[in-house]
C-alpha positions as CSV (number, residue, x, y, z in Angstrom):
1,M,58.5,-73.9,23.1
2,R,58.9,-70.7,25.0
3,N,56.8,-68.8,22.5
4,L,54.1,-71.4,22.7
5,T,54.0,-71.0,26.5
6,I,53.8,-67.3,26.2
7,A,50.9,-67.5,23.7
8,I,49.0,-69.9,26.0
9,Q,49.6,-67.6,29.0
10,N,48.4,-64.6,26.9
11,D,45.2,-66.5,26.1
12,I,44.7,-67.3,29.8
13,R,45.2,-63.7,30.7
14,D,42.7,-62.6,28.1
15,G,40.1,-64.8,29.7
16,F,37.9,-65.3,26.6
17,L,38.6,-69.0,26.1
18,S,38.3,-72.0,28.5
19,F,41.4,-74.1,29.2
20,A,40.1,-76.8,26.8
21,E,39.5,-74.2,24.1
22,I,43.1,-72.8,24.6
23,A,44.5,-76.3,24.4
24,H,42.5,-77.0,21.1
25,K,43.6,-73.6,19.7
26,H,47.3,-74.4,20.3
27,E,47.0,-78.2,19.6
28,V,48.4,-79.1,23.0
29,P,47.0,-81.2,25.9
30,V,45.0,-79.4,28.6
31,S,47.7,-80.3,31.1
32,W,50.0,-77.9,29.2
33,V,47.5,-75.1,29.7
34,N,47.3,-76.0,33.4
35,E,51.1,-75.9,33.6
36,A,51.1,-72.5,31.9
37,W,48.4,-71.3,34.5
38,D,50.6,-72.6,37.3
39,M,53.5,-70.7,36.0
40,L,51.5,-67.5,35.8
41,C,50.3,-68.0,39.4
42,E,53.9,-68.5,40.5
43,Q,55.1,-65.4,38.7
44,E,52.3,-63.3,40.2
45,M,53.1,-64.6,43.7
46,Q,56.8,-63.8,43.2
47,A,55.9,-60.3,42.0
48,E,53.6,-59.7,45.0
49,T,56.3,-61.0,47.4
50,A,58.9,-58.7,45.9
51,D,56.5,-55.8,46.3
52,Y,55.7,-56.7,49.9
53,D,59.4,-57.1,50.7
54,H,60.1,-53.7,49.3
55,L,57.3,-52.2,51.4
56,E,58.6,-54.0,54.5
57,R,62.1,-52.4,54.0
58,D,60.5,-49.0,53.6
59,S,58.4,-49.4,56.7
60,D,61.4,-50.1,59.0
61,E,62.1,-46.4,59.2
62,E,60.6,-44.7,62.2
63,Y,58.0,-42.0,61.4
64,I,59.1,-38.6,62.6
65,P,56.4,-36.0,62.3
66,D,57.3,-32.8,60.5
67,P,56.7,-29.9,62.9
68,D,56.0,-27.6,60.0
69,S,53.3,-29.8,58.5
70,W,49.9,-28.1,58.0
71,Y,48.3,-31.5,58.1
72,E,49.5,-32.3,61.6
73,D,48.6,-28.8,62.8
74,Q,45.2,-29.1,61.3
75,Y,44.4,-32.4,62.9
76,D,46.6,-32.2,66.0
77,L,48.1,-35.7,65.6
78,G,50.3,-35.3,68.6
79,D,52.9,-38.0,68.9
80,Y,51.3,-40.5,66.5
């Protein structure tokens, strides 16, 4: 069953077939293809949330300018 779900999700990702065509290809109801799509969306949302959480943790650190930075000297960023 897991292999079937993965195969359906791969066909969805490829984007060449409609959901009805994917269902016909794998001899399953269209509702199964819809469920596989929902699972893909959920996985993508979880991945994005994990990436965002990681960025949030990194951004908690206060920016301290490097006094030897050529970029800051060139653009005179001051206290930004």
